[in-house]
C-alpha positions in Angstrom: 327.9 220.3 92.6 324.2 221.0 91.8 321.6 220.6 94.5 317.8 220.5 94.2 315.9 223.5 95.3 315.0 221.8 98.6 318.6 221.4 99.4 318.4 217.6 99.2 320.9 216.1 96.8 318.9 212.8 96.7 315.6 213.2 94.8 314.3 209.7 95.9 311.2 209.8 97.9 311.0 206.6 100.0 307.2 206.9 100.5 306.1 207.1 96.9 304.3 203.9 96.0 302.7 202.8 92.7 300.6 199.7 92.4 301.4 197.1 89.9 298.7 196.4 87.3 296.9 193.2 88.4 296.4 190.2 86.0 292.7 190.8 86.0 293.2 194.4 85.0 295.6 193.4 82.3 293.0 191.0 80.9 290.4 193.9 80.4 289.9 194.8 76.7 288.8 198.3 77.7 291.9 199.0 79.8 294.2 197.6 77.1 292.5 199.8 74.4 292.8 202.8 76.7 296.5 202.1 77.3 297.1 201.8 73.6 295.5 205.2 73.0 297.5 206.9 75.7 300.8 205.3 74.7 300.3 206.3 71.1 299.6 209.9 72.3 303.1 209.9 73.9 304.3 210.3 70.3 307.2 207.9 70.7 308.1 205.7 67.7 307.0 202.1 68.2 310.6 200.9 67.8 311.8 203.1 70.7 309.0 202.3 73.1 310.9 199.4 74.8 313.8 201.7 75.6 311.4 204.5 76.7 309.5 202.2 79.1 312.7 200.6 80.5 314.1 204.1 81.1 310.8 205.2 82.7 311.0 202.1 85.0 314.6 202.8 85.8 314.0 206.5 86.6 310.8 206.1 88.6 311.5 207.9 91.9 309.5 205.5 94.1 308.6 201.9 94.6 306.1 199.5 93.1 303.9 197.3 95.2 301.5 194.4 94.5 298.0 195.5 95.6 296.9 191.9 95.9 299.6 191.2 98.5 298.5 193.9 100.9 300.5 195.8 103.5 303.8 194.6 104.8 303.4 196.3 108.1 299.8 197.5 109.0 301.2 199.8 111.8 303.5 201.8 109.5 301.4 201.5 106.4 304.4 200.4 104.3 304.0 198.1 101.4 306.2 195.2 100.4 308.2 196.3 97.4 307.6 194.5 94.1 309.4 194.7 90.8 307.9 195.1 87.4 308.7 192.1 85.2 310.1 193.7 82.1 311.2 190.4 80.5 308.0 190.1 78.5 308.6 193.6 77.1 312.2 192.8 76.2 311.2 189.5 74.6 308.3 190.9 72.6 308.7 190.7 68.9 309.1 193.9 66.9 305.9 193.1 65.1 303.9 193.2 68.4 305.2 196.8 69.1 304.4 197.8 65.5 301.0 196.3 65.4 300.0 197.9 68.7 301.6 201.2 68.7 302.2 202.3 65.1 299.7 205.0 64.3 298.7 203.1 61.2 297.8 200.0 63.1 296.9 201.3 66.6 293.4 202.4 65.6 292.4 198.8 64.8 290.2 197.2 67.6 291.5 194.4 69.7 289.6 191.3 68.8 291.4 188.9 71.1 293.8 189.4 73.9 296.4 186.7 73.6 297.6 185.0 76.8 301.2 185.6 76.0 300.5 189.4 75.6 298.9 189.8 79.1 302.3 190.1 81.0 303.4 192.7 78.4 300.3 194.8 79.0 300.7 194.3 82.8 304.3 195.6 82.7 303.4 198.5 80.3 300.4 199.5 82.4 302.3 199.4 85.7 305.0 201.7 84.4 302.6 204.0 82.5 300.2 204.4 85.4 303.1 205.0 87.8 303.7 208.2 85.9 300.0 208.9 85.3 298.1 207.9 88.4 295.2 210.1 87.5 294.7 208.1 84.3 294.5 204.9 86.3 291.7 206.1 88.4 289.6 207.7 85.6 290.0 205.4 82.6 286.5 203.9 83.1 284.8 207.2 83.5 283.0 208.4 80.4 282.4 212.1 79.8 278.7 212.9 80.2 279.0 216.2 78.3 281.7 217.1 75.9 280.9 220.8 76.2 280.1 221.0 72.5 277.0 222.8 71.2 274.0 220.6 70.4 273.9 219.2 66.9 271.2 220.4 64.7 270.2 218.1 61.8 
């Protein structure tokens, strides 16, 4: 039997919480464009993304919570556990995955965010940002200096 280096056979951390993406965040064009870029950089073929994200959700070693619901118990600081609704991802047509995450199509700008796609982006964002919390807090920040030498024209 193999144990983790800490001697604990259960790698689950009961106090690891990740916030769900709120509907207002999922309606943001800038956030959706950022998520598209980051998911394409994962270099997973668009036809395998549904399995990848379902596996990531299954293997997440913590819990999700709804930031709009607040704390379950203010004394302990524990949140009420929420579940990511993956049904919109499972029911998404193959064309949606191709049009959004195929490298040939992903560079196209989002002209309109359809109402039926918002739950898909909400589920994708919740799972992606659970594994990349730093990206969630810095996606709006723009780099002031790209550390490149000044251009001479």
